[in-house]
N, CA, C and O of each residue as an XYZ file, in Angstrom:
756
protein
N      60.412    -68.449     -3.155
C      60.189    -67.988     -1.395
C      59.275    -68.841     -0.697
O      58.153    -68.851     -1.202
N      59.439    -69.614      0.393
C      58.354    -70.308      1.246
C      57.951    -69.510      2.567
O      57.005    -69.813      3.294
N      58.917    -68.327      2.777
C      58.629    -67.630      3.521
C      58.887    -66.314      3.487
O      59.595    -65.976      2.539
N      58.489    -65.336      4.324
C      58.689    -63.547      4.517
C      59.737    -63.494      5.410
O      59.518    -64.155      6.425
N      60.694    -62.987      5.379
C      61.551    -62.638      6.265
C      61.740    -60.918      6.617
O      62.196    -60.211      5.719
N      61.478    -60.474      7.566
C      61.295    -59.268      7.656
C      62.543    -58.759      8.231
O      62.790    -59.071      9.396
N      63.371    -58.017      7.579
C      64.728    -57.427      8.312
C      64.866    -56.130      8.368
O      64.624    -55.276      7.515
N      65.306    -56.033      9.522
C      65.376    -54.166      9.606
C      66.664    -53.706      9.154
O      67.738    -54.005      9.677
N      66.456    -52.779      7.909
C      67.681    -52.381      7.057
C      68.789    -51.595      7.761
O      69.952    -51.529      7.364
N      68.269    -50.983      8.902
C      69.479    -50.506      9.716
C      70.309    -51.323     10.692
O      71.454    -51.023     11.031
N      69.728    -52.226     11.052
C      70.905    -53.065     11.822
C      70.997    -54.613     10.723
O      71.925    -55.366     11.017
N      70.235    -54.985      9.723
C      70.352    -56.056      9.181
C      69.993    -57.102     10.058
O      70.276    -58.267      9.782
N      69.241    -56.710     11.356
C      68.915    -58.073     12.062
C      67.263    -58.313     11.486
O      66.573    -57.486     10.891
N      66.920    -59.640     11.855
C      65.934    -60.442     11.504
C      64.300    -59.848     12.539
O      63.949    -60.228     13.656
N      63.858    -59.181     11.928
C      62.311    -58.985     12.982
C      61.332    -60.237     13.003
O      60.503    -60.480     13.880
N      61.537    -60.817     12.111
C      60.428    -62.031     11.626
C      60.342    -62.866     10.758
O      60.494    -62.408      9.625
N      60.102    -64.241     10.846
C      60.094    -64.927      9.325
C      58.412    -65.479      9.451
O      57.960    -66.244     10.302
N      57.586    -64.732      8.165
C      56.257    -65.566      8.414
C      56.066    -66.332      7.234
O      56.376    -65.899      6.124
N      55.421    -67.788      7.484
C      55.450    -68.519      5.961
C      54.434    -67.926      5.279
O      53.493    -67.284      5.745
N      54.741    -68.239      3.881
C      53.879    -67.620      2.720
C      52.851    -68.757      2.765
O      52.988    -69.775      3.444
N      52.136    -68.566      2.221
C      50.995    -69.424      1.868
C      50.643    -70.460      0.760
O      50.790    -70.059     -0.395
N      50.197    -71.742      0.945
C      50.219    -72.436     -0.238
C      48.985    -72.015     -0.833
O      48.299    -71.187     -0.233
N      48.546    -72.562     -2.138
C      47.390    -72.222     -2.858
C      46.011    -72.263     -2.274
O      45.098    -71.462     -2.476
N      46.014    -73.607     -1.321
C      44.871    -74.232     -0.540
C      44.299    -72.816      0.527
O      43.170    -72.342      0.650
N      45.595    -72.441      1.172
C      45.217    -71.398      2.088
C      44.640    -70.107      1.251
O      43.627    -69.493      1.586
N      45.378    -69.826      0.209
C      45.020    -68.385     -0.765
C      43.519    -68.603     -1.248
O      42.739    -67.655     -1.163
N      43.073    -69.893     -1.778
C      41.694    -70.118     -2.200
C      40.818    -70.356     -0.796
O      39.599    -70.302     -0.961
N      41.195    -70.563      0.307
C      40.187    -70.145      1.356
C      39.855    -69.081      1.703
O      38.723    -68.747      2.055
N      41.285    -68.102      1.611
C      41.153    -66.897      2.310
C      40.190    -65.903      1.272
O      39.282    -65.218      1.742
N      40.539    -65.920     -0.322
C      39.709    -65.250     -1.163
C      38.239    -65.750     -1.032
O      37.379    -64.878     -0.905
N      37.851    -67.064     -1.047
C      36.794    -67.279     -0.630
C      35.930    -66.961      0.440
O      34.725    -66.715      0.389
N      36.756    -66.998      1.506
C      35.884    -66.179      2.818
C      35.629    -64.668      2.498
O      34.571    -64.110      2.789
N      36.739    -64.013      1.839
C      36.584    -62.558      1.269
C      35.559    -62.256      0.811
O      34.823    -61.353      1.206
N      35.326    -63.262     -0.427
C      34.196    -63.183     -0.943
C      32.741    -62.882     -0.329
O      31.968    -61.970     -0.620
N      32.573    -64.127      0.792
C      30.934    -64.525      1.877
C      31.523    -62.985      2.524
O      30.644    -62.124      2.476
N      32.542    -62.612      2.976
C      32.351    -61.453      4.227
C      32.021    -59.979      3.199
O      31.818    -58.945      3.835
N      31.975    -59.899      1.792
C      32.001    -58.850      1.206
C      30.467    -58.529      0.669
O      29.895    -57.439      0.667
N      30.034    -59.665      0.267
C      28.825    -60.099      0.282
C      27.869    -59.494      1.123
O      27.076    -58.602      0.822
N      28.048    -60.168      2.406
C      27.229    -60.057      3.534
C      27.664    -58.016      4.107
O      26.808    -57.269      4.582
N      28.578    -57.765      3.952
C      28.985    -56.526      4.049
C      28.189    -55.414      3.222
O      27.677    -54.399      3.695
N      28.194    -55.813      1.914
C      27.340    -54.951      1.143
C      25.997    -55.062      1.296
O      25.245    -54.212      0.818
N      25.623    -55.945      1.867
C      24.181    -56.140      1.708
C      23.433    -55.925      2.771
O      22.280    -55.502      2.686
N      24.238    -56.299      4.274
C      23.733    -56.046      5.757
C      24.225    -55.006      6.087
O      23.433    -54.482      6.870
N      25.114    -54.363      5.944
C      25.766    -53.242      6.767
C      25.745    -51.627      6.443
O      26.561    -50.873      5.913
N      24.674    -51.481      6.904
C      24.260    -49.850      6.566
C      25.460    -48.785      6.619
O      26.304    -48.737      7.513
N      25.387    -47.966      5.536
C      26.534    -46.965      5.492
C      26.804    -46.469      6.554
O      27.984    -46.415      6.900
N      25.735    -45.942      7.410
C      26.199    -45.383      8.529
C      27.380    -46.212      9.530
O      28.465    -45.773      9.912
N      26.741    -47.594      9.809
C      27.863    -48.530     10.125
C      29.093    -48.355      9.680
O      30.027    -48.099     10.440
N      29.200    -48.461      8.570
C      30.678    -48.565      7.733
C      31.512    -47.168      8.013
O      32.733    -47.044      8.102
N      30.559    -46.220      8.119
C      31.301    -45.014      8.532
C      32.076    -44.958      9.992
O      33.220    -44.634     10.309
N      31.071    -45.365     10.641
C      31.510    -45.468     12.000
C      32.571    -46.578     11.940
O      33.640    -46.002     12.142
N      32.791    -47.860     11.766
C      34.060    -48.213     12.189
C      35.080    -47.755     10.876
O      36.059    -48.488     10.738
N      34.985    -46.930     10.169
C      36.167    -46.311      9.447
C      36.680    -45.142     10.589
O      37.868    -44.821     10.561
N      35.979    -44.656     11.362
C      36.207    -43.606     12.380
C      36.886    -44.593     13.385
O      38.010    -44.299     13.791
N      36.339    -45.640     13.777
C      37.161    -46.466     14.823
C      38.420    -46.700     14.385
O      39.298    -46.730     15.247
N      38.743    -46.886     13.178
C      39.976    -47.273     12.430
C      40.813    -45.696     13.139
O      41.720    -45.610     13.967
N      40.236    -44.881     12.582
C      40.972    -43.437     12.584
C      41.510    -43.483     14.243
O      42.635    -43.088     14.549
N      40.846    -43.851     14.926
C      41.064    -43.514     16.355
C      42.053    -44.493     16.728
O      43.091    -44.128     17.280
N      41.803    -45.795     16.455
C      42.941    -46.622     16.655
C      44.407    -45.984     16.070
O      45.407    -45.783     16.758
N      44.283    -45.757     14.821
C      45.516    -45.192     14.231
C      46.006    -44.038     14.956
O      47.158    -43.699     14.688
N      45.421    -43.416     15.750
C      46.210    -42.083     16.398
C      46.644    -42.861     17.719
O      47.729    -42.724     18.285
N      45.659    -43.657     18.088
C      46.265    -44.209     19.776
C      47.472    -45.224     19.645
O      48.267    -45.429     20.563
N      47.529    -45.893     18.291
C      48.771    -46.896     18.140
C      49.859    -46.001     17.131
O      50.813    -46.540     16.570
N      49.584    -44.779     17.032
C      50.564    -43.971     16.264
C      51.783    -44.452     16.402
O      52.231    -45.084     15.445
N      52.441    -44.319     17.344
C      53.918    -44.655     17.926
C      54.063    -45.926     17.509
O      54.930    -46.100     16.653
N      53.468    -46.842     17.869
C      53.446    -48.272     17.728
C      53.875    -48.621     16.531
O      54.944    -49.176     16.280
N      52.770    -48.190     15.536
C      52.745    -48.291     13.954
C      54.285    -47.707     13.595
O      55.165    -48.450     13.159
N      54.452    -46.494     13.803
C      55.527    -45.726     13.160
C      56.725    -46.552     13.390
O      57.456    -46.921     12.471
N      56.938    -46.872     14.785
C      58.094    -47.870     15.194
C      58.321    -49.260     14.323
O      59.385    -49.712     13.899
N      57.428    -49.617     14.234
C      57.358    -50.805     13.083
C      57.697    -50.523     11.892
O      58.536    -51.266     11.384
N      57.168    -49.389     11.085
C      57.604    -49.247      9.788
C      58.922    -49.102      9.747
O      59.622    -49.603      8.867
N      59.520    -48.132     11.070
C      60.959    -48.085     10.899
C      61.535    -48.962     10.869
O      62.209    -49.197      9.865
N      61.524    -49.964     12.117
C      61.927    -51.380     12.197
C      61.886    -52.341     10.829
O      62.737    -53.177     10.525
N      60.844    -52.051     10.189
C      60.670    -52.919      8.796
C      61.263    -52.691      7.726
O      61.904    -53.519      7.078
N      61.032    -51.124      7.360
C      61.524    -50.477      6.444
C      62.494    -49.509      6.485
O      63.023    -49.224      5.411
N      62.809    -49.001      7.365
C      63.936    -48.053      7.517
C      63.224    -46.676      7.373
O      63.910    -45.724      7.001
N      61.892    -46.495      7.640
C      61.300    -44.631      7.910
C      62.083    -44.164      8.604
O      62.744    -44.919      9.318
N      62.272    -42.909      8.643
C      62.487    -42.183      9.985
C      61.254    -42.277     10.683
O      60.211    -42.464     10.056
N      61.277    -42.129     12.328
C      60.514    -42.447     13.189
C      59.060    -40.803     12.744
O      57.889    -40.909     12.380
N      59.757    -39.746     12.966
C      58.922    -38.700     12.613
C      58.239    -38.877     11.180
O      57.037    -38.619     11.244
N      58.611    -39.192     10.087
C      58.003    -39.425      8.744
C      56.963    -40.899      8.979
O      55.859    -41.067      8.461
N      57.541    -41.669      9.723
C      56.348    -42.464      9.924
C      55.061    -42.447     10.776
O      53.999    -43.058     10.653
N      55.496    -41.560     11.669
C      54.186    -41.030     12.563
C      53.475    -40.071     11.519
O      52.331    -39.691     11.768
N      53.947    -39.773     10.662
C      53.110    -38.497      9.686
C      52.354    -39.305      8.973
O      51.198    -39.030      8.653
N      52.920    -40.308      8.686
C      52.037    -41.292      7.429
C      51.060    -41.976      8.285
O      49.945    -41.949      7.764
N      51.099    -42.759      9.750
C      49.987    -43.421     10.403
C      49.178    -41.876     10.510
O      47.974    -41.969     10.276
N      49.562    -40.785     10.759
C      48.634    -39.842     11.022
C      47.509    -39.375     10.049
O      46.331    -39.062     10.224
N      48.435    -39.457      8.805
C      47.750    -39.244      7.519
C      46.415    -40.226      7.164
O      45.299    -39.855      6.802
N      46.932    -41.675      7.401
C      46.250    -42.603      7.362
C      44.906    -42.146      8.207
O      43.834    -42.011      7.616
N      45.009    -41.954      9.404
C      43.805    -41.568     10.259
C      42.674    -40.671      9.477
O      41.508    -40.960      9.208
N      43.430    -39.478      9.207
C      42.682    -38.548      8.294
C      41.702    -39.156      7.114
O      40.539    -38.826      6.878
N      42.616    -40.267      6.355
C      41.912    -40.393      5.321
C      40.561    -41.321      5.611
O      39.619    -41.405      4.822
N      40.648    -42.006      6.900
C      39.663    -42.949      7.612
C      38.345    -41.563      7.691
O      37.278    -41.527      7.078
N      38.736    -40.864      8.360
C      38.055    -39.339      8.842
C      37.126    -39.233      7.789
O      35.976    -39.672      7.809
N      37.756    -38.547      6.739
C      37.604    -38.111      5.429
C      36.535    -39.134      4.949
O      35.372    -38.729      4.961
N      36.759    -40.345      4.547
C      35.615    -41.125      3.817
C      34.637    -41.107      4.650
O      33.650    -40.511      4.220
N      34.516    -41.669      5.997
C      33.719    -41.597      6.893
C      32.874    -40.456      6.800
O      31.688    -40.722      6.605
N      33.209    -39.132      6.898
C      32.685    -37.637      6.592
C      31.918    -37.884      5.133
O      30.703    -38.079      5.136
N      32.468    -37.873      4.221
C      32.180    -37.935      2.456
C      31.601    -38.808      1.862
O      31.046    -38.688      0.770
N      31.703    -40.093      2.746
C      30.836    -41.234      2.015
C      29.647    -41.208      1.599
O      29.254    -41.525      0.477
N      28.956    -40.779      2.602
C      27.323    -40.682      2.496
C      27.205    -39.656      1.470
O      26.450    -40.184      0.654
N      27.558    -38.299      0.953
C      27.060    -37.566     -0.078
C      27.897    -37.955     -1.132
O      27.656    -37.251     -2.112
N      28.871    -38.866     -1.369
C      29.839    -39.323     -2.459
C      28.913    -40.455     -2.745
O      29.083    -40.608     -3.955
N      28.217    -41.159     -2.445
C      27.625    -42.388     -2.732
C      26.250    -42.081     -2.926
O      25.659    -42.870     -3.663
N      25.597    -41.155     -2.463
C      24.152    -41.146     -2.778
C      24.011    -41.297     -4.272
O      24.917    -41.228     -5.102
N      22.600    -41.535     -4.501
C      22.198    -41.724     -5.971
C      22.070    -40.000     -6.659
O      21.959    -39.004     -5.944
N      22.104    -39.984     -7.724
C      22.342    -38.853     -8.494
C      21.174    -38.679     -9.521
O      21.162    -39.269    -10.601
N      20.161    -37.793     -9.087
C      18.843    -38.145    -10.327
C      19.808    -37.308    -11.626
O      20.694    -36.459    -11.720
N      18.878    -38.277    -12.584
C      19.388    -37.425    -13.997
C      18.238    -37.231    -14.990
O      17.601    -38.170    -15.467
N      18.056    -36.141    -15.220
C      17.093    -35.480    -16.133
C      16.859    -36.328    -17.152
O      17.877    -36.416    -17.839
N      15.804    -37.121    -17.639
C      15.540    -37.886    -19.050
C      14.491    -37.870    -19.355
O      13.858    -37.234    -18.512
N      13.731    -38.303    -20.309
C      12.744    -38.700    -20.780
C      11.973    -39.490    -20.089
O      10.746    -39.427    -20.152
N      12.693    -40.416    -19.271
C      12.041    -41.741    -18.941
C      11.062    -41.140    -17.394
O      11.079    -39.965    -17.029
N      10.516    -41.916    -16.898
C       9.861    -41.544    -15.646
C      10.852    -41.184    -14.333
O      10.630    -40.221    -13.598
N      11.996    -42.123    -14.153
C      13.164    -41.902    -13.611
C      14.403    -42.474    -13.839
O      14.515    -43.697    -13.923
N      15.515    -41.591    -13.967
C      16.726    -42.063    -14.232
C      17.826    -41.477    -12.894
O      17.771    -40.377    -12.345
N      18.806    -42.623    -12.610
C      19.515    -41.978    -11.640
C      20.708    -42.752    -12.258
O      20.567    -43.663    -13.073
N      22.061    -42.238    -11.725
C      23.455    -43.048    -11.229
C      23.261    -43.160     -9.670
O      23.006    -42.385     -8.748
N      23.553    -44.758     -9.858
C      23.850    -45.280     -8.487
C      25.166    -46.060     -8.329
O      25.757    -46.572     -9.280
N      25.562    -46.108     -7.099
C      26.938    -46.612     -6.768
C      26.635    -47.661     -6.140
O      25.777    -47.631     -5.258
N      27.370    -48.930     -6.524
C      27.009    -49.870     -5.911
C      28.502    -50.587     -5.386
O      29.532    -50.138     -5.888
N      28.598    -51.646     -4.424
C      29.936    -52.124     -4.322
C      30.298    -52.923     -5.836
O      29.425    -53.116     -6.682
N      31.506    -53.276     -5.981
C      32.277    -53.971     -6.855
C      32.521    -55.396     -6.453
O      32.468    -56.332     -7.251
N      32.753    -55.498     -5.350
C      33.187    -56.857     -4.769
C      34.705    -57.053     -4.053
O      35.057    -56.269     -3.171
N      35.383    -57.912     -4.398
C      36.507    -58.096     -3.568
C      37.320    -56.979     -4.715
O      37.141    -56.830     -5.924
N      38.386    -56.210     -3.637
C      39.308    -55.221     -4.525
C      40.504    -56.353     -3.962
O      40.564    -56.892     -2.856
N      41.374    -56.491     -5.084
C      43.031    -56.484     -4.888
C      43.798    -55.245     -4.679
O      43.672    -54.313     -5.473
N      44.384    -55.191     -3.921
C      45.555    -54.022     -3.590
C      46.837    -54.230     -3.557
O      47.302    -54.653     -2.499
N      47.537    -54.041     -4.446
C      48.931    -54.750     -4.556
C      50.031    -53.396     -4.377
O      50.338    -52.502     -5.166
N      50.387    -53.644     -3.210
C      51.325    -52.049     -2.675
C      52.508    -52.276     -2.395
O      52.938    -53.359     -1.998
N      53.343    -50.961     -2.634
C      54.702    -50.803     -2.326
C      55.325    -50.680     -0.816
O      54.529    -50.441      0.091
N      56.511    -50.811     -0.553
C      56.921    -50.917      0.375
C      56.965    -49.438      1.162
O      56.581    -49.145      2.294
N      57.582    -48.627      0.124
C      58.085    -46.998      0.651
C      56.991    -46.590      1.421
O      57.584    -46.280      2.454
N      55.541    -46.325      1.690
C      54.660    -46.238      2.203
C      53.559    -47.018      2.812
O      52.359    -46.931      2.551
N      54.284    -47.973      3.859
C      53.520    -49.269      4.165
C      52.441    -49.051      4.668
O      51.737    -50.047      4.832
N      51.994    -47.980      5.017
C      50.883    -47.770      5.622
C      49.644    -46.990      4.804
O      48.506    -47.425      4.626
N      50.196    -45.714      4.359
C      49.650    -44.568      3.542
C      48.893    -45.307      2.349
O      47.673    -45.466      2.317
N      49.630    -45.660      1.547
C      49.330    -46.756      0.232
C      48.305    -47.948      0.259
O      47.707    -48.332     -0.746
N      48.149    -48.551      1.641
C      47.023    -49.006      1.784
C      45.651    -48.691      2.153
O      44.593    -49.288      1.950
N      46.031    -47.238      2.947
C      44.381    -46.737      3.916
C      44.250    -46.072      2.424
O      43.196    -46.455      1.916
N      44.846    -45.363      1.726
C      44.112    -44.281      0.766
C      43.497    -45.345     -0.299
O      42.739    -44.926     -1.173
N      43.752    -46.409     -0.237
C      43.057    -47.632     -1.303
C      41.721    -48.524     -0.505
O      40.643    -48.945     -0.924
N      42.263    -48.554      0.565
C      41.013    -49.329      1.531
C      39.748    -48.670      1.984
O      38.588    -49.049      1.817
N      40.243    -47.521      2.640
C      39.174    -46.785      3.139
C      38.214    -46.466      2.132
O      37.100    -46.636      2.625
N      38.140    -46.118      1.063
C      36.810    -45.607     -0.017
C      36.562    -47.094     -0.315
O      35.356    -47.271     -0.489
N      37.127    -47.992     -0.411
C      36.740    -49.176     -0.840
C      36.040    -49.816     -0.020
O      35.125    -50.414     -0.587
N      36.076    -49.980      1.302
C      35.451    -50.616      2.152
C      34.367    -50.004      2.687
O      33.475    -50.701      3.169
N      34.273    -48.578      2.687
C      33.148    -47.536      2.775
C      32.152    -47.639      1.972
O      31.001    -47.658      2.408
N      32.441    -47.723      0.636
C      31.459    -48.208     -0.177
C      31.206    -49.603     -0.535
O      30.999    -49.799     -1.733
N      31.176    -50.656      0.277
C      30.758    -51.966      0.393
C      31.472    -52.857     -0.051
O      31.067    -54.013     -0.171
N      32.656    -52.473     -0.369
C      33.730    -53.373     -1.277
C      34.426    -54.450     -0.268
O      34.035    -54.100      0.846
N      35.329    -55.672     -0.108
C      36.213    -56.367      0.476
C      37.288    -55.869     -0.181
O      37.146    -55.360     -1.292
N      38.779    -55.977      0.570
C      40.341    -55.828     -0.069
C      40.610    -56.486      0.591
O      40.363    -56.578      1.794
N      41.521    -57.444     -0.478
C      42.477    -58.263     -0.396
C      44.136    -57.445     -0.887
O      44.380    -56.759     -1.880
N      45.039    -57.861      0.245
C      46.322    -56.931      0.020
C      47.063    -57.927     -0.092
O      47.073    -58.961      0.576
N      48.098    -57.413     -1.499
C      49.219    -58.126     -1.282
C      50.351    -57.233     -1.227
O      50.576    -56.488     -2.180
N      50.968    -57.236     -0.363
C      52.157    -56.182      0.270
C      53.348    -56.220     -0.182
O      53.695    -57.357     -0.501
N      54.191    -55.334     -0.351
C      55.580    -56.072     -0.718
C      56.450    -56.832      0.217
O      56.478    -56.616      1.429
N      57.044    -57.583     -0.296
C      57.560    -58.826      0.522
C      58.497    -58.438      1.409
O      59.098    -59.375      1.935
N      58.941    -56.908      1.876
C      59.896    -56.768      2.655
C      59.030    -56.064      4.046
O      59.637    -55.588      5.005
N      57.475    -56.103      3.941
C      56.830    -55.548      4.603
C      55.753    -56.195      5.176
O      54.668    -55.623      5.282
N      55.971    -57.567      5.637
C      55.085    -58.270      5.955
C      54.206    -57.876      7.494
O      53.029    -58.100      7.779
N      55.283    -57.219      8.298
C      54.497    -57.008      9.679
C      53.539    -55.745      9.650
O      52.582    -55.490     10.381
N      54.094    -55.004      8.558
C      53.099    -53.839      8.511
C      51.867    -54.518      7.938
O      50.797    -54.153      8.426
N      51.839    -55.313      7.120
C      50.407    -55.878      6.029
C      49.732    -56.422      7.224
O      48.527    -56.180      7.293
N      50.393    -57.274      8.411
C      49.650    -57.820      9.205
C      48.963    -57.134     10.461
O      47.891    -57.405     11.001
N      49.943    -56.122     10.772
C      49.287    -54.928     11.613
C      48.302    -54.293     10.942
O      47.386    -54.066     11.734
N      48.020    -53.841      9.698
C      47.011    -53.229      9.208
C      45.668    -54.158      9.338
O      44.618    -53.756      9.841
N      45.887    -55.522      8.778
C      44.656    -56.064      9.114
C      44.326    -56.609     10.604
O      43.180    -56.972     10.871
N      45.326    -56.653     11.531
C      44.580    -56.562     12.787
C      44.089    -55.132     13.211
O      43.502    -55.092     14.291
N      44.198    -54.278     12.715
C      43.768    -52.913     13.059
C      42.415    -52.718     12.762
O      41.596    -52.273     13.567
N      42.152    -53.083     11.488
C      40.812    -53.167     10.851
C      39.957    -54.466     11.822
O      38.830    -54.231     12.256
N      40.441    -55.421     12.005
C      39.497    -56.467     12.997
C      39.156    -55.550     14.015
O      37.968    -55.400     14.302
N      40.186    -54.814     14.696
C      40.380    -54.387     16.127
C      38.911    -53.233     16.237
O      38.209    -53.026     17.227
N      38.820    -52.760     15.147
C      38.000    -51.235     14.753
C      36.648    -51.726     14.614
O      35.683    -50.968     14.512
N      36.539    -53.415     14.606
C      35.395    -53.642     14.434
C      34.820    -54.186     12.865
O      33.657    -54.530     12.653
N      35.886    -54.171     11.877
C      35.400    -54.761     10.646
C      35.101    -56.441     10.885
O      35.624    -57.065     11.808
N      34.155    -57.058      9.876
C      33.953    -58.256     10.003
C      35.273    -58.775      9.462
O      35.997    -58.163      8.677
N      35.574    -60.375     10.144
C      36.239    -61.191      9.711
C      36.648    -61.515      8.501
O      35.707    -62.072      7.936
N      37.346    -61.468      7.982
C      38.076    -61.524      6.506
C      37.252    -60.753      5.484
O      37.057    -61.322      4.410
N      36.733    -59.521      5.670
C      36.402    -58.611      5.044
C      37.904    -57.644      4.485
O      37.901    -57.018      3.425
N      38.880    -57.685      5.254
C      40.220    -57.063      4.783
C      41.038    -58.110      5.445
O      40.950    -58.595      6.573
N      41.927    -58.357      4.380
C      42.937    -59.384      4.660
C      44.304    -59.371      4.174
O      44.342    -59.372      2.943
N      45.461    -59.360      4.751
C      46.634    -59.591      3.998
C      46.996    -60.682      3.866
O      46.966    -61.486      4.797
N      47.430    -60.976      2.660
C      47.658    -62.267      1.625
C      49.079    -62.198      1.812
O      49.918    -61.365      1.467
N      49.154    -63.502      2.572
C      50.847    -63.696      2.329
C      51.513    -64.816      1.295
O      52.046    -65.904      1.509
N      51.246    -64.068      0.083
C      51.644    -64.813     -0.873
C      52.597    -64.109     -1.735
O      52.561    -62.879     -1.781
N      53.572    -64.875     -2.521
C      54.533    -64.303     -3.162
C      54.461    -63.648     -4.371
O      53.272    -63.651     -4.688
N      55.104    -63.099     -5.191
C      54.924    -62.047     -6.560
C      54.530    -63.485     -7.580
O      54.282    -63.344     -8.778
């Protein structure tokens, strides 16, 4: 497959054609995701990460109809179900923005040592391989906790929802997340 073709399943009309990436473009994207993640983890305070997740939640709510219509056009989800899915994505962003400080706090453990603790640190860049049937929810339920914890995310979405994948990437950028920290990879299986 040299391109992704987005087709409206209700009308069988073509929504868009998006070129698939070659190996060089993929390598570059992964390299930049790594750079962005390291800076994000080392330089961006948790409070800022939480604020940006709240920004994403606000944008999801503001663009709920637009994103729902995109899901309907691209994969056939009923508009009411698609709006509910987008709202659930906003909820999960708010949830992790509110809960991350407690979830990521160091936990002191009593031992014979002077000081023992469990600490939570970013893993790096997370690969999210997602299905088509919940084109927004499946991504946000994985990306929200990963991003707030200091990780980067690269998304390999289902091949029939490339416009949803790109819309998610654009939303994170608009919310203020660093360039390259969340990327939708236009790669084949």
